[in-house]
N, C-alpha and C positions, 0 to 999 in steps of 0.2 A: 904844430900839429903835423903828423905824417899823413901823406896821401898814399893809399894802397889800392891797387887794382888787382884783385885775385886772379882774373883771367890772364894777366901778364906775369904774375910772380906768386905762385902758391906758397913758396917758401917764406914769403914776407910775413905771413901770419905767425910762423914759428919763431921769428926774430923779435917779435913785439914783447914788451914788458908790461906787467900789471901796472895800471894807472895811466898808461900812455893814452893820449887822445888822438884819434885818427879820423880821416875822412875816407870812407870806404866806397870804392866803385867796383861793381861786378854784379853777381847774381845771388839773391837770397831765395829760399823756398819757405813760404809761410807754413806754419803748422802749430796747432794748439792741441789741447788734451785729446779730443776725439780722433784727430788725425794721427797723433802719436800712438794711441792705443791700436788703431788699425794697422799701422806700420809694424809695430812690435808683434801683433798677432800674426801677421803675414810671415815675419821672420821665424817665429816660434813654430808655425805650422809648415815651414819650408815652402811657402808660396812665393811666386815672383812678386817682387816689390814694384809698385807703380812708378817708382823713381829710383834711379841708381844713386845711392848716397855717397859714393866715393868722392872725396874732396868737395862736398857740398856744404853749404851753410844754411842752417834752419833758423828762421826768425820767428820767435814766439809771438805771433801776431794774427789777429783775425780782423782784417780791415773792414771798415763799414762799407755799405753799398757805394758804388761809384757814381758820383754826380755826372750828368750828361756831358759837361764840358771839362771833365778831369780824367786823368789816367787811373786814379784810385781814390777811394774815400780816405777818411782818417785812418792812419795805420800805425798807431802807437804800440809799444811792447806790452805784453802781458806778464804777469808774475811767473818767473822761471821755475821756482822750486816745485811747482805743480808737475813739471815734466821730469823731475829727478828720477822717478821710477823707470823711465823709458830711456835714459841716457846710455846705459851700457850696451844694449843690443844695437843701438844706432851707431855708436862709436866703433863697435866691432865691424860694422858694415862700411866703415871708412869716413863717417861724418867728420868734417874738418873743424867746424865751429858752430856755436850757438849764439843767438842774440836775444836778449830779453831785458828784464829789469829785476833787481833784487839779488840777494845773496843766494848761493847754492849750498847744498849740504856738503859735509866733509867727504863723503863717498864720491860725489861728483868731482870735487877738486882732485882726488886721487886718480879717478878715471881719466880726467883731462890730461894729467901729467903722463899717465901710462900710455895714452894714445897720441900724445903730442898734439892735442887739439887746443882749442881756446874758447873762452866765453867772453862775449862782449856785452856791454850795457848800452842800450839806446836811451835817449832822454825820455823820461816818462811824463805824461801829461801834455805831450807835444805832438799828438797824432796828426793833427791838421798840418802843422809845420813840416813834419817828417814826410808827408805825402808829396811835398814839393821836390823831394830828391828821387822820386820814383819816375823813371822814364817809360817803363812798359810793365804790363801785368798780363799774365797768361794763366788760365786755369789748367792745372796738371791732372788732378784727380779728386775724387770724392765730392762731386758737385752737389750731392744731396745734403752736404754739411753746410751749404750756404757760405756765409762769410768765413767759416772755419775750414773750408776746403783748402787743399794745398794749391798755392799759386806760385808761379815763378815771377819774381820781381827783378827787373833790371834797375839798379840804383846808381846814382852818381853823387859823389861827395857826401854820402850819408854819414852823419856824425855819430861816432861810437867812442866808448872808453873800454880799454882792455880790463875786464873784471878779474879774469883768471887767465894767466898766460900758459904756454905749452910746457913750462917747467913746474907748473902747479902753484906758482906765486899768485896770491889773491890780494885785492885791495881791501877785502873784508877780513877781520880777525875771526878765524874759524876754530 
């Protein structure tokens, strides 16, 4: 397993190959359907984004409420293909990678290759276990969305599989 720290080597993501297992340390920004729609609407109407997407990683996750003695509640991945409609505008704004579960559409694979991005798979059904890899959580925007607001997560040794690498190679047959 490779250990990657994006804050120290952003080029490392572009060297990964589909199917590789990694332990990721760095920053994720959570976002699900409603947050994606708001980001894309802001892009389309040329409004200032509440987050600079350049070299950022979005984790398709809506964590559960945080228990009093924890950093975060259960934080497993959600189905990624629901976000396929929103990928292109976000990649054009510099998004580096996405994390979720399940296969992506052919168009997303092409866009990932075009923008030299990546798509990672987080273990599904393991949200409580994945919460143990989160060191810090901070609300960034859209608090009215509750658990689907955008949060900044600092993670250490978060287990991932490269689903689609920056060359467009996928572990899925598309």
